[in-house]
LUMROBA-949792 format. One line per field, with one value per residue (C-alpha): residue number from 1; residue in three letters; x negated, y, z. Coordinates in steps of 0.25 Angstrom, whole numbers. Layout:
N
nr = [NUM/...];
rest = [ALA/...];
X = [X/...];
Y = [Y/...];
Z = [Z/...];
This chain:
753
nr = [1/2/3/4/5/6/7/8/9/10/11/12/13/14/15/16/17/18/19/20/21/22/23/24/25/26/27/28/29/30/31/32/33/34/35/36/37/38/39/40/41/42/43/44/45/46/47/48/49/50/51/52/53/54/55/56/57/58/59/60/61/62/63/64/65/66/67/68/69/70/71/72/73/74/75/76/77/78/79/80/81/82/83/84/85/86/87/88/89/90/91/92/93/94/95/96/97/98/99/100/101/102/103/104/105/106/107/108/109/110/111/112/113/114/115/116/117/118/119/120/121/122/123/124/125/126/127/128/129/130/131/132/133/134/135/136/137/138/139/140/141/142/143/144/145/146/147/148/149/150/151/152/153/154/155/156/157/158/159/160/161/162/163/164/165/166/167/168/169/170/171/172/173/174/175/176/177/178/179/180/181/182/183/184/185/186/187/188/189/190/191/192/193/194/195/196/197/198/199/200/201/202/203/204/205/206/207/208/209/210/211/212/213/214/215/216/217/218/219/220/221/222/223/224/225/226/227/228/229/230/231/232/233/234/235/236/237/238/239/240/241/242/243/244/245/246/247/248/249/250/251/252/253/254/255/256/257/258/259/260/261/262/263/264/265/266/267/268/269/270/271/272/273/274/275/276/277/278/279/280/281/282/283/284/285/286/287/288/289/290/291/292/293/294/295/296/297/298/299/300/301/302/303/304/305/306/307/308/309/310/311/312/313/314/315/316/317/318/319/320/321/322/323/324/325/326/327/328/329/330/331/332/333/334/335/336/337/338/339/340/341/342/343/344/345/346/347/348/349/350/351/352/353/354/355/356/357/358/359/360/361/362/363/364/365/366/367/368/369/370/371/372/373/374/375/376/377/378/379/380/381/382/383/384/385/386/387/388/389/390/391/392/393/394/395/396/397/398/399/400/401/402/403/404/405/406/407/408/409/410/411/412/413/414/415/416/417/418/419/420/421/422/423/424/425/426/427/428/429/430/431/432/433/434/435/436/437/438/439/440/441/442/443/444/445/446/447/448/449/450/451/452/453/454/455/456/457/458/459/460/461/462/463/464/465/466/467/468/469/470/471/472/473/474/475/476/477/478/479/480/481/482/483/484/485/486/487/488/489/490/491/492/493/494/495/496/497/498/499/500/501/502/503/504/505/506/507/508/509/510/511/512/513/514/515/516/517/518/519/520/521/522/523/524/525/526/527/528/529/530/531/532/533/534/535/536/537/538/539/540/541/542/543/544/545/546/547/548/549/550/551/552/553/554/555/556/557/558/559/560/561/562/563/564/565/566/567/568/569/570/571/572/573/574/575/576/577/578/579/580/581/582/583/584/585/586/587/588/589/590/591/592/593/594/595/596/597/598/599/600/601/602/603/604/605/606/607/608/609/610/611/612/613/614/615/616/617/618/619/620/621/622/623/624/625/626/627/628/629/630/631/632/633/634/635/636/637/638/639/640/641/642/643/644/645/646/647/648/649/650/651/652/653/654/655/656/657/658/659/660/661/662/663/664/665/666/667/668/669/670/671/672/673/674/675/676/677/678/679/680/681/682/683/684/685/686/687/688/689/690/691/692/693/694/695/696/697/698/699/700/701/702/703/704/705/706/707/708/709/710/711/712/713/714/715/716/717/718/719/720/721/722/723/724/725/726/727/728/729/730/731/732/733/734/735/736/737/738/739/740/741/742/743/744/745/746/747/748/749/750/751/752/753];
rest = [MET/ASN/ALA/ALA/VAL/ARG/ALA/VAL/VAL/ARG/MET/GLY/ILE/TYR/VAL/GLY/ALA/LYS/VAL/TYR/PHE/ILE/HIS/GLU/GLY/TYR/GLN/GLY/MET/VAL/ASP/GLY/GLY/ASP/ASN/ILE/LYS/GLU/ALA/THR/TRP/GLU/SER/VAL/SER/SER/MET/LEU/GLN/LEU/GLY/GLY/THR/VAL/ILE/GLY/SER/ALA/ARG/CYS/LYS/GLU/PHE/ARG/THR/HIS/ASP/GLY/ARG/LEU/ARG/ALA/ALA/LEU/ASN/LEU/VAL/GLN/LEU/GLY/ILE/THR/ASN/LEU/CYS/VAL/ILE/GLY/GLY/ASP/GLY/SER/LEU/THR/GLY/ALA/ASN/LEU/PHE/ARG/GLU/GLU/TRP/SER/GLY/LEU/LEU/GLU/GLU/LEU/VAL/GLN/SER/GLY/GLN/ILE/ASP/GLU/GLN/ALA/VAL/GLU/THR/HIS/SER/VAL/LEU/HIS/ILE/VAL/GLY/MET/VAL/GLY/SER/ILE/ASP/ASN/ASP/PHE/CYS/GLY/THR/ASP/MET/THR/ILE/GLY/THR/ASP/SER/ALA/LEU/HIS/ARG/ILE/ILE/GLU/VAL/VAL/ASP/ALA/ILE/MET/THR/THR/ALA/GLN/SER/GLN/VAL/GLN/THR/SER/PHE/VAL/LEU/TYR/LEU/ALA/LEU/VAL/SER/ALA/LEU/ALA/CYS/GLY/ALA/ASP/TRP/VAL/LEU/ILE/PRO/GLU/MET/PRO/PRO/GLU/ASP/GLY/TRP/GLU/GLU/GLN/MET/CYS/GLN/LYS/LEU/SER/GLU/VAL/THR/ARG/LEU/ARG/GLY/SER/ARG/LEU/ASN/ILE/ILE/ILE/VAL/ALA/GLU/GLY/ALA/ILE/ASP/GLN/HIS/GLY/LYS/PRO/ILE/SER/SER/GLU/ALA/VAL/LYS/ASP/VAL/ASN/VAL/SER/THR/LEU/VAL/VAL/ARG/CYS/LEU/GLY/PHE/ASP/THR/ARG/VAL/THR/ILE/LEU/GLY/HIS/VAL/GLN/ARG/GLY/GLY/THR/PRO/SER/ALA/PHE/ASP/ARG/ILE/LEU/ALA/SER/ARG/MET/GLY/VAL/GLU/ALA/VAL/LEU/ALA/LEU/LEU/GLU/ALA/SER/PRO/ASP/THR/PRO/ALA/CYS/VAL/VAL/SER/LEU/ARG/GLY/ASN/GLN/ALA/ILE/ARG/LEU/PRO/LEU/MET/GLU/CYS/VAL/GLN/MET/THR/GLN/GLU/VAL/GLN/LYS/ALA/MET/ASP/GLU/LYS/ASN/PHE/GLU/GLU/ALA/VAL/LYS/LEU/ARG/GLY/ARG/SER/PHE/GLU/ASN/ASN/LEU/ASN/THR/TYR/LYS/LEU/LEU/SER/TYR/ARG/LYS/PRO/ASP/SER/GLU/SER/PRO/TYR/ASN/VAL/ALA/VAL/LEU/ASN/VAL/GLY/ALA/PRO/ALA/ALA/GLY/MET/ASN/ALA/ALA/VAL/ARG/SER/ALA/VAL/ARG/VAL/GLY/ILE/THR/GLU/GLY/HIS/THR/MET/PHE/ALA/VAL/HIS/ASP/GLY/PHE/GLU/GLY/PHE/SER/LYS/GLY/GLN/ILE/THR/GLU/ILE/LYS/TRP/GLY/ASP/VAL/GLY/GLY/TRP/THR/GLY/GLN/GLY/GLY/SER/LEU/LEU/GLY/THR/LYS/ARG/THR/LEU/PRO/ALA/LYS/HIS/LEU/ASN/LYS/ILE/ALA/GLU/GLN/ILE/ARG/ILE/HIS/ASN/ILE/GLY/ALA/LEU/LEU/VAL/ILE/GLY/GLY/PHE/GLU/ALA/TYR/LEU/GLY/LEU/LEU/GLU/LEU/LEU/ALA/ALA/ARG/SER/LYS/HIS/PRO/GLU/LEU/CYS/VAL/PRO/MET/VAL/MET/VAL/PRO/SER/THR/VAL/SER/ASN/ASN/ILE/PRO/GLY/SER/ASP/LEU/SER/ILE/GLY/ALA/ASP/THR/ALA/LEU/ASN/ALA/ILE/THR/ASN/THR/CYS/ASP/ARG/ILE/LYS/GLN/SER/ALA/SER/GLY/THR/LYS/ARG/ARG/VAL/PHE/ILE/ILE/GLU/THR/MET/GLY/GLY/TYR/CYS/GLY/TYR/LEU/ALA/THR/VAL/GLY/ALA/LEU/ALA/ALA/GLY/ALA/ASP/ALA/ALA/TYR/ILE/TYR/GLU/GLU/PRO/PHE/SER/ILE/ARG/ASP/LEU/GLN/THR/ASN/VAL/GLU/HIS/LEU/THR/GLU/LYS/MET/LYS/THR/SER/ILE/GLN/ARG/GLY/LEU/VAL/LEU/ARG/ASN/GLU/ASN/SER/ASN/GLU/ASN/PHE/THR/THR/ASP/PHE/ILE/TYR/GLN/LEU/TYR/THR/GLU/GLU/GLY/LYS/GLY/VAL/PHE/ASP/CYS/ARG/LYS/ASN/VAL/LEU/GLY/HIS/MET/GLN/GLN/GLY/GLY/ALA/PRO/SER/PRO/PHE/ASP/ARG/ASN/PHE/GLY/THR/LYS/ILE/ALA/ALA/LYS/ALA/MET/GLN/TRP/ILE/SER/LYS/LYS/LEU/LYS/GLU/PHE/TYR/ILE/GLU/GLY/ARG/VAL/PHE/ALA/ASN/THR/GLU/ASP/SER/ALA/CYS/LEU/LEU/GLY/MET/ARG/ARG/ARG/ALA/LEU/VAL/PHE/GLN/PRO/VAL/THR/GLN/LEU/LYS/GLU/GLU/THR/ASP/PHE/GLU/HIS/ARG/ILE/PRO/LYS/GLU/GLN/TRP/TRP/LEU/LYS/LEU/ARG/PRO/LEU/MET/LYS/ILE/LEU/ALA/LYS/TYR/LYS/THR/SER/TYR/ASP/VAL/SER/ASP/SER/GLY/GLN/LEU/GLU/HIS/VAL/ALA/VAL/LEU/ASN/LEU/SER/THR/LEU/PHE/THR/PRO/LYS/HIS/ILE/ASN];
X = [71/68/55/63/72/61/54/67/70/56/54/68/65/51/58/68/79/90/90/101/102/115/116/122/121/133/142/136/137/152/155/146/146/135/130/124/113/102/88/76/61/61/73/65/53/48/57/46/44/58/65/80/86/87/99/107/113/127/135/147/159/165/154/158/171/174/180/168/159/168/166/151/150/158/148/136/142/145/131/126/119/117/104/105/94/99/90/97/99/106/120/117/110/121/131/123/123/138/139/131/138/152/146/153/166/166/163/175/184/179/182/196/199/194/182/172/172/167/154/151/152/143/133/133/136/125/121/107/103/90/89/78/80/80/81/73/77/69/79/82/77/67/58/47/50/62/61/61/56/42/46/56/44/36/47/48/33/31/41/35/21/27/34/21/13/23/24/10/10/21/25/37/44/50/61/61/74/72/67/60/50/40/40/37/25/20/20/17/30/30/44/53/68/73/85/77/70/80/73/76/84/77/69/71/61/52/51/48/37/31/31/25/14/11/10/0/-8/-11/-8/3/12/22/30/38/50/57/71/77/91/98/90/97/95/96/111/113/115/110/97/101/97/109/104/91/98/106/94/96/82/76/81/74/61/61/65/55/43/46/44/50/59/62/71/69/79/74/87/87/73/68/75/70/57/47/45/32/22/26/41/38/29/39/51/43/39/53/59/51/53/68/68/60/70/82/75/72/85/94/109/105/96/101/101/87/80/66/58/44/37/23/17/26/39/48/63/72/87/95/105/95/89/103/107/94/96/110/105/96/108/115/103/103/118/116/104/95/84/72/80/83/68/64/75/70/58/43/40/49/45/30/33/41/30/19/27/28/14/10/20/18/5/2/-4/-19/-25/-39/-44/-57/-55/-60/-56/-62/-54/-61/-58/-67/-67/-60/-48/-35/-21/-16/-29/-25/-12/-19/-29/-18/-11/-23/-27/-13/-11/-25/-22/-8/-16/-25/-38/-47/-47/-59/-59/-71/-73/-79/-79/-91/-100/-94/-94/-109/-110/-101/-90/-81/-70/-59/-46/-33/-18/-16/-28/-21/-8/-3/-13/-3/0/-15/-22/-37/-44/-44/-55/-64/-68/-80/-84/-97/-99/-104/-116/-126/-121/-118/-128/-122/-108/-111/-117/-104/-95/-104/-104/-89/-86/-77/-70/-63/-63/-51/-56/-46/-51/-54/-64/-76/-68/-67/-82/-85/-78/-85/-99/-95/-91/-104/-112/-106/-118/-128/-119/-110/-103/-96/-89/-76/-62/-62/-50/-48/-36/-36/-35/-39/-31/-38/-31/-43/-45/-45/-35/-24/-14/-13/-22/-18/-19/-16/-1/-4/-14/-3/7/-4/-6/9/13/1/6/20/15/6/17/26/16/18/33/38/25/21/18/6/-2/-9/-21/-23/-35/-33/-42/-45/-59/-58/-44/-33/-22/-19/-19/-10/0/0/3/15/20/18/23/10/8/-5/-15/-30/-37/-50/-43/-36/-47/-43/-49/-48/-38/-29/-31/-27/-14/-10/-12/-3/7/8/8/20/28/25/30/44/47/38/32/21/11/2/-10/-18/-32/-40/-53/-62/-53/-64/-77/-76/-61/-61/-50/-56/-57/-43/-38/-45/-40/-26/-28/-33/-24/-11/-13/0/8/3/-8/-16/-20/-29/-29/-39/-32/-44/-44/-30/-26/-33/-27/-14/-5/-4/9/20/15/1/4/13/3/-9/-1/4/-9/-18/-8/-9/-24/-25/-16/-26/-38/-31/-29/-43/-49/-42/-46/-61/-63/-73/-81/-78/-80/-75/-82/-76/-84/-74/-70/-56/-60/-63/-51/-43/-29/-22/-8/-7/6/16/8/-4/-15/-28/-39/-54/-62/-72/-61/-57/-71/-67/-55/-64/-71/-81/-87/-75/-69/-56/-49/-50/-35/-25/-10/-6/-12/1/8/1/10/22/15/13/27/33/24/30/19/21/14/15/21/16/29/21/25/40/52/52/65/61/69/70/62/97/110/109/99/100/95/101/96/100/88/90/86/94/108];
Y = [112/110/118/129/129/129/141/149/146/149/161/166/165/171/184/185/178/169/157/147/133/130/115/107/118/127/117/121/136/134/125/133/129/120/120/134/133/142/137/138/137/123/118/118/111/98/101/102/88/84/82/86/97/96/106/98/101/99/103/112/113/123/133/133/139/153/148/140/152/161/151/151/166/166/156/164/178/172/168/181/175/183/177/163/154/144/132/124/123/132/129/132/145/149/146/155/166/166/166/178/185/182/186/200/195/183/192/201/189/185/199/198/185/190/180/191/206/218/219/205/209/221/213/201/209/202/188/186/173/167/153/142/132/118/107/96/98/111/116/130/142/152/143/134/124/121/116/101/99/96/86/79/78/71/61/59/58/48/39/40/37/25/20/22/14/3/2/1/-14/-15/-8/1/13/21/32/41/50/64/78/75/85/89/74/70/80/75/60/61/55/49/54/64/67/80/89/101/92/83/72/72/62/48/52/37/32/44/41/26/30/40/29/19/29/32/17/15/27/25/10/14/4/15/26/36/42/53/57/69/68/77/72/73/71/82/80/82/67/63/54/51/41/33/32/27/17/12/9/18/23/11/1/9/10/-5/-8/1/-1/-14/-7/-10/1/6/18/26/36/45/51/57/52/65/73/66/65/74/88/90/101/110/110/113/125/129/129/136/147/148/148/159/167/165/171/183/185/185/195/205/203/216/216/218/206/195/181/175/162/159/152/147/153/147/148/160/160/171/176/175/180/167/169/171/158/151/157/153/139/139/144/131/123/131/129/114/113/120/111/123/115/124/136/127/124/139/142/132/140/141/129/119/124/122/108/104/110/102/89/91/93/81/71/71/67/73/64/64/76/81/92/99/101/92/96/90/89/87/87/94/95/86/78/84/77/82/82/70/76/89/80/72/85/91/79/77/92/92/81/87/100/91/91/79/78/73/69/73/63/68/83/91/80/70/80/82/67/65/58/63/55/58/57/54/55/41/42/52/44/43/53/63/55/51/58/62/64/53/60/61/74/79/93/94/108/109/118/107/100/111/105/92/97/106/94/86/97/97/82/80/93/98/111/114/110/108/107/102/104/112/122/115/115/130/132/122/131/143/136/131/145/151/141/144/153/142/131/135/121/127/137/130/133/128/128/124/118/119/106/105/102/114/124/133/137/152/156/145/145/130/118/104/95/105/101/86/89/98/86/77/87/89/74/71/83/77/63/69/77/65/56/65/63/59/62/73/87/86/95/90/97/94/97/99/100/113/117/132/133/133/130/115/119/131/125/112/118/125/112/104/114/116/126/131/130/134/139/146/157/162/162/158/159/152/162/158/143/146/154/142/132/141/143/128/125/134/128/114/118/122/114/107/94/93/104/104/112/112/116/118/110/122/132/135/129/130/128/114/104/97/110/114/100/101/116/112/99/107/119/110/101/99/103/95/86/86/78/81/76/79/76/75/70/64/78/76/62/56/57/71/78/82/97/93/84/95/106/99/94/108/116/107/107/122/122/113/122/133/125/122/137/141/130/136/150/146/137/143/138/123/124/129/141/148/158/168/170/165/152/146/147/142/139/141/144/159/162/159/155/146/156/154/162/163/156/168/177/168/170/182/175/164/162/152/150/144/139/146/158/171/173/162/163/152/160/168/155/155/165/157/144/152/157/143/139/150/159/174/180/190/184/190/194/201/191/191/200/201/196/191/186/173/176/137/129/115/118/132/141/154/165/179/188/196/209/208/203];
Z = [16/31/29/23/35/45/38/38/52/57/49/52/67/65/59/71/64/70/61/59/53/45/45/33/23/19/26/39/36/33/45/55/69/73/58/60/71/75/72/81/78/84/76/63/69/62/50/40/37/36/23/20/29/44/44/34/20/15/2/6/-2/8/6/-9/-5/0/13/16/14/22/34/32/32/45/51/47/52/66/67/61/49/37/31/24/19/10/6/-6/-20/-30/-26/-11/-15/-24/-13/-3/-13/-15/0/1/-10/-3/11/12/7/17/28/25/24/38/43/37/44/57/58/59/61/53/62/58/43/45/52/42/29/21/19/14/7/4/-3/-4/-14/-8/-19/-24/-38/-40/-50/-44/-53/-47/-39/-43/-32/-23/-8/-9/-23/-19/-9/-19/-29/-18/-16/-31/-33/-22/-29/-42/-37/-30/-43/-51/-40/-40/-55/-59/-60/-71/-83/-78/-81/-70/-70/-58/-57/-51/-51/-63/-70/-58/-54/-68/-68/-54/-57/-72/-77/-91/-94/-88/-90/-85/-88/-93/-104/-110/-119/-134/-140/-141/-128/-124/-135/-133/-118/-121/-131/-121/-110/-120/-123/-109/-106/-117/-114/-99/-98/-88/-82/-77/-84/-75/-81/-72/-75/-69/-62/-73/-85/-98/-113/-124/-125/-110/-107/-93/-92/-78/-67/-72/-86/-81/-71/-83/-90/-102/-102/-95/-105/-116/-109/-106/-121/-127/-117/-110/-97/-83/-79/-65/-61/-48/-44/-32/-28/-14/-11/-18/-7/5/13/19/12/5/9/-3/1/16/12/1/10/21/12/7/20/25/13/14/28/23/11/21/30/19/12/10/7/-8/-8/-16/-11/-14/-15/-11/-22/-26/-37/-39/-25/-20/-13/-19/-18/-30/-31/-28/-38/-49/-46/-46/-59/-65/-60/-66/-79/-80/-79/-89/-99/-96/-99/-112/-115/-116/-109/-113/-106/-94/-92/-93/-83/-73/-71/-73/-64/-71/-85/-81/-76/-88/-98/-90/-91/-106/-107/-99/-105/-120/-125/-139/-150/-149/-157/-160/-151/-150/-135/-124/-110/-97/-84/-70/-55/-46/-31/-20/-25/-24/-27/-40/-48/-56/-60/-65/-73/-79/-83/-89/-97/-103/-106/-112/-121/-124/-128/-137/-129/-126/-111/-103/-88/-80/-68/-55/-57/-61/-57/-66/-77/-76/-77/-89/-82/-93/-100/-110/-102/-110/-108/-102/-93/-84/-83/-68/-63/-57/-44/-42/-30/-30/-43/-53/-61/-49/-43/-36/-29/-37/-43/-58/-55/-54/-66/-76/-87/-87/-86/-98/-105/-103/-108/-121/-122/-121/-128/-117/-120/-107/-92/-82/-68/-58/-43/-31/-27/-33/-46/-45/-41/-53/-63/-58/-60/-74/-78/-72/-80/-94/-98/-96/-101/-113/-112/-100/-108/-109/-103/-89/-79/-65/-59/-43/-36/-21/-9/-2/-11/-11/-25/-28/-39/-36/-25/-26/-29/-34/-22/-11/-11/-9/2/9/8/14/26/28/27/37/47/46/50/61/67/66/73/86/85/99/106/115/109/99/90/78/72/57/49/34/22/13/16/20/13/23/13/17/32/30/20/27/40/34/28/40/50/57/69/64/53/54/42/38/30/43/54/68/81/95/99/87/90/105/100/91/102/112/101/98/113/115/103/109/123/117/105/95/98/87/82/70/67/54/52/39/39/38/45/56/58/73/76/70/70/82/89/87/91/104/106/104/113/124/124/121/134/141/129/117/112/99/88/76/61/50/37/28/14/15/10/-3/-5/-9/-21/-26/-22/-33/-32/-35/-46/-53/-50/-55/-67/-71/-68/-75/-87/-87/-86/-98/-106/-102/-107/-120/-122/-119/-127/-140/-135/-133/-145/-154/-165/-162/-147/-134/-128/-116/-108/-103/-89/-91/-97/-83/-75/-63/-65/-51/-45/-42/-35/-46/-58/-63/-67/-74/-67/-71/-60/-60/-56/-44/-38/-31/-25/-19/-6/-11/3/8/-5/-4/-11/-4/-4/-2/-4/6/18/17/22/35/42/37/43/57/57/55/66/75/75/75/63/51/38/25/17/6/-4/0/-2/-17/-23/-37/-49/-56/-72/17/14/11/21/27/38/42/50/55/58/71/65/52/48];
């Protein structure tokens, strides 16, 4: 939430607005006085890495009354505030909309009581409202993710990973109570209980049978059961933390399976800690969009809420979202669970369907189809989650799954083994590539690869990897005329920290790398706490792709980011040094500059470090850090686990469809353009695209797409670092439809009221 406040304040000041904090939520607005203070650029410095809300949050009974809202209106009018940004849940946003609807009536009452005059009514005749949803529950309709959800998932997954580590030495069943569905996907939970999918009668025995089967299949000593806070059975009876603590379920597990049982209730741990990179970027984008929405609002514009759809920040009518959220609860109360799932939205429904696919193993069945899965390129966190998902969905679809070890090189050597359901247990939380991965391209090994496809009767290929995987698929496709064995459906799932694959806005592994960069930058900046002014020069990975440097800079609050896609000269470097020097003289104590590893062959990290050191003499000193391969390592983030799981599941369903489509006279034969595709995230949807069509979009020399969506974030990064620059609003301004004051910031632009 602090990232959203920072973005609203700085974007507000950037457009010439006067910005105010309201401390302690609606209570501060009702009480007025020192609770409403003007914000400055410096007052939101060093906020990005802080959890919670630095301006406070409080429930306010008085604001629910007419008299309370009357006092709040008086306080705003006295400061000339007619634009309100509310960050909160559906209750806070509904209260804001009611306040807006009552605004003109409240002003008339204030005139009648002599507290304001008619001129004040005319000047402040309209109150504009824009909301951002800050809630770890992610239960607000109209947005794929709410501010805070990803950070809460980080806390949950950290706990679950720790539980899994400590429980390896003994047979144990653990219950984790939470925000359930997405964490169940992210950690590969064996059973999940959520309100939208109540278990059938006799679920206790079914659960025991499932846990017993899981233990037998993978020889696991540990089972994970995740219970949502509001979990119920088919009759509406709660399956709560109290039920677990009373050993109603635990006793059954012990009786049936003889397992030792532990219960972990996460509670407010989920709300604490440092915000994730995803949440910082999401909140920053939403905060800027909220300011633009307020600037563009007219008297007829309804209160809106800034939401996330796919990879885009959009605006939706606030009350449409609130009403849809209320409809979900109504459907739940009426036990219409299928309707509730649909109303939750596409993202929730996809998560639920994916979990169902991965959770229930079908009985073994004969199938004519063998499918191979392999990793190609550098390791990326989340690869293993994608492989696990592909294997289990493939088995569920009735296929025999084969694992290819060490990429195309291992393929040519026959390093191919059948991989079964239990073999991929516990893979979601593992970093790197358990299958092994190499950068070797297939062109030199085509004869041997074709031979291995024939020997193992492989009918389809799933390739999970980076730019080498993309090049490899193109080479396999081009060789089909000489090697008919290669005429099988092929699909690639992008997985690389560089996020440089044409046809996809996001790649598996990039989010984990961003979190590594962001966390390291936080620690580096903290290392200078209490010292004299200091600037850090940080080098990131990414090849020629500046994604990590740019988005990492936005998440870490950097002052500049140098990348190949935006050429820079010595004059630009000098301007940046002078800009940072001025900031250092007046306010900030620590500066941060990121440089993509291949941004410029002459202006190296050493050169930039020496330039800043020389030019900053007497004002600041410099340090440099090359982050290196730490960006590829570590446990995958919740986002990468979930993204890898969902995208690989979708890829396998595509393979199943194509296998049936191209099965002719006892064999699979696919030689059409659309039988070799890349599955990528494009704006709001996952899209299958023939790899041959992506060639026109590719800069093969520099291994990057010719157009990259995240370049639009660079002006935002510069604005938040106090640079004067133009900001592209071509994607803004459209109010769509549905198919900050538990933390709030107010501002009054000088040129509008």
